[in-house]
C-alpha positions in Angstrom: -91.2 -87.4 7.2 -91.7 -91.1 6.8 -94.9 -92.0 4.9 -96.5 -95.1 3.4 -98.9 -94.9 0.4 -101.1 -97.8 -0.7 -102.6 -98.2 -4.1 -104.2 -100.9 -6.2 -107.5 -101.5 -4.5 -110.7 -102.0 -6.4 -113.9 -103.8 -7.0 -113.7 -107.3 -8.5 -115.8 -110.3 -9.1 -115.2 -113.4 -7.0 -112.4 -115.3 -8.5 -110.7 -112.2 -9.7 -107.4 -110.7 -8.8 -106.0 -107.5 -7.3 -102.4 -106.4 -6.7 -101.9 -103.9 -3.9 -98.8 -101.8 -3.6 -97.4 -99.9 -0.7 -94.6 -97.4 -1.3 -92.5 -96.0 1.5 -91.1 -92.5 1.5 -88.7 -90.6 3.8 -86.3 -93.4 4.9 -82.6 -93.5 4.3 -82.6 -97.3 4.2 -85.1 -100.0 3.5 -87.9 -100.7 6.0 -87.6 -103.7 8.2 -90.6 -106.0 8.3 -93.4 -104.9 6.2 -97.0 -106.1 6.7 -100.5 -106.0 5.2 -103.6 -105.8 7.4 -107.2 -106.0 6.5 -110.1 -104.3 8.3 -113.5 -105.8 7.3 -116.6 -103.7 7.8 -117.5 -103.6 11.5 -114.5 -105.7 12.5 -111.0 -105.1 13.9 -107.9 -104.7 11.8 -106.2 -108.1 11.5 -102.9 -109.0 10.0 -102.9 -110.8 6.7 -99.3 -111.3 5.9 -95.8 -109.9 6.6 -92.4 -110.1 4.9 -89.0 -109.6 6.5 -86.4 -107.2 5.1 -84.6 -110.1 3.4 -87.8 -111.4 1.8 -89.1 -114.2 4.0 -93.0 -114.2 3.9 -95.4 -115.3 6.6 -99.1 -115.5 6.2 -100.9 -114.8 9.4 -104.4 -115.5 7.9 -104.8 -119.1 7.0 -107.6 -118.3 4.6 -105.3 -116.5 2.2 -102.6 -119.2 2.0 -102.3 -120.4 -1.6 -104.2 -117.4 -2.9 -102.3 -114.3 -1.7 -98.6 -113.6 -2.2 -96.6 -111.0 -0.4 -93.4 -109.7 -1.9 -91.2 -106.6 -1.7 -88.7 -104.6 -3.7 -86.2 -103.0 -1.4 -84.8 -100.8 -4.2 -88.2 -99.2 -4.6 -89.1 -99.4 -0.9 -92.3 -101.1 -1.9 -94.3 -104.1 -0.6 -96.9 -105.8 -2.7 -99.8 -108.1 -2.0 -101.0 -110.2 -5.0 -104.5 -111.4 -4.3 -105.9 -114.1 -6.5 -109.1 -116.2 -6.4 -110.7 -113.4 -4.4 -113.7 -114.2 -2.2 -116.3 -112.0 -0.8 -114.8 -112.5 2.7 -111.6 -110.8 1.5 -113.5 -107.5 1.4 -112.1 -104.7 3.5 -109.7 -101.9 3.7 -106.1 -103.1 3.4 -103.4 -101.2 5.3 -99.7 -101.3 5.0 -97.6 -101.3 8.1 -93.8 -101.0 8.2 -91.1 -100.7 10.8 -88.1 -98.5 10.5 -85.5 -98.0 13.2 -87.6 -97.9 16.4 -90.8 -96.7 14.9 -93.8 -98.2 13.2 -95.7 -96.6 10.4 -99.2 -97.1 8.8 -100.6 -96.2 5.5 -104.0 -94.7 5.0 -105.5 -97.8 3.5 -106.9 -98.9 0.2 -110.3 -100.6 -0.4 -110.0 -104.2 -1.7 -113.3 -105.9 -2.5 -114.4 -109.3 -3.5 -117.9 -108.5 -4.6 -120.5 -111.2 -4.0 
């Protein structure tokens, strides 16, 4: 069974940093594109960033450019999101999404907060 497990969320002051991790289990090869989404309170889930299987990043959310860095380690089947200079508007539940073969998988989410 393919699963994704996020970790690394927490409560930090504005200007602080968090590093989120998402580990994948149950695949025989690396995931294809891996993504991070954020769902702010009362809002829809929006894409933050994605990274291809060969490591090319794309930041869908302009507000995180220059502050967040997405990366991956295919040997560990893990994608990371380094979040620096956190702002209150970065608050939300962060979800990992990954594609493998013809299916898409989601993690359960981890709370990331820039506390005002």
